[in-house]
C-alpha angles and dihedrals in degrees: 000000000000117000122194114233117245093258094056092043091053092048090049091050091047091052090053098044103031096038118010102051119069090036097294097322101090126236125302126229109277095025118136120226126199104211119197125189147131130248093258090064094050097126093054091040090056094044091052092045091053091047090053090054092045088054090054094255133137126236138219111181131207100187113177137195113249116276103232123150099251096041106029115126089199092056091045091053093049091049099043109018128099121243088258092055094045090050095044115134121183096211098179091052096049092041087055092049092052093046093048099047135076095186138022121207123189124194104206111212132149115197086181112021091190097049092124095046115136096021121121113266089221092063093047089050090050090055093046092048091055088067094056093099090055090053090050090052091051093046092052093051091045091052088054089056092244102110136052131180139189141185133213134177133242112192123229135184090251092055092045091051090051091051092048093243135117114251089250091054091046093053091045088060090052094047093048094043092052094044090237093152090061116103089237110019092176090059091045091053092052090051092050091046090055091052091050092047090054089058091046092052091051090052091051091050093055095069096225118200101176140001128217113203110196131178143120091289102027139058106164137154118206121187111212097202136208125313094012129145132186121247137198127206094270090188096311091115128025108236104026125160099149125115112208148164138189106244131205096274092210092070099059113115135161138033137298134182123203122215096193125076121238131206121227125170090350094306129115111231116193137181096026119185124182134186121196132199118186090340100311127107103244097171131026136170141166133191092218127039094352088166090064091050091050091047091053094048091048091066113104110282093353088117090072134075119259099172142021118195144177129192123206111224091215092073103038121081091186108116103161137063104258103188092237127091093226090069102025093057088055098046117142112184121126100328107017110229145275120211138173128193123220113215133019121038125225105244093194086077085077113108096221139048107314094198091061095056120097125218089251091054092050088054092048090054093051099249106156116232115208113137091176097060140035106153122172118214117194140206126184096184119119117271141160121229118205121190124211107208129212089254088062095250123125129222133176107239102173132030137155092007100309142082118259107204131144 
């Protein structure tokens, strides 16, 4: 087992508390943070908790036993519980959590990445669907500008094994990706964020109507839609180098293959291929766990695009597959990455006041609504992205893994 030294742990905690939360601004004195993590990540959990208190914040903890096959309560419930138990949702509790917190911080860590292996996808989907009201509560408060969230990663032997790395190599990717060897990683993150925001602002200024993504394994049209803006992580994920938007789902046409696996409901899905017609997935396949892919897409509105994203290789120090979406969707390497998410759209890509928009208006603008699913699928193969602008001109905006913008 690799343990971070105290200096790196403190820097990691400072990045999360002083930068990541509050959308890249860090928490304010008196803010309340809901901190979620498993036993295997205890040292980072404690370091973050202490950093929250040092910043004058308050803490609500959701500290969980490790999810490993022979001891996982989640697996036990799925194997032995009734449908009513699997679908149980304690609304007053979760409503209270959302009302009481200003920020939510998740430490992603899988002590056994295959702890749900062998269980029916339908039962896992039932359990995930039960949390949809919680996600809606969070989304509403976030739209009001009263809630922020962030994610970070704690490496385990199981995750390293899945990625084909030693645990030392796995942690080295985390340390490099999060700039933890910098003297002041918080300052470094703010500098990188400014550079990414400059790219984002140039994309907004172009007035893009539609994108054409073309490569050996992709020929896809994505309609951006009215009143959209591009976003960067802004602290919501650590690390985050992607620049993304939520397109008008109705204007997605063509085919795309993905050379990176994804994980859904505890299952690894590889070799994904999707074909869209007028925004809807009309053909899908996978070389591994295709049943899990089909189960995911069968959820209401999970057959539509909620996000389109590009990562510039010049910012990301992630060079290896990491077996977790948080890192894989931010991979740099030779060609950066393209990813789309099936399912729920990000409404903060709207240019105006989110809180003033009705559900009917979101629908009219082509924002996909799917609280049960938002699943990123990633490709690191080379591709060229051409934008058709509202003035009917075309310009290449992304090639060989980086943005090309004046």
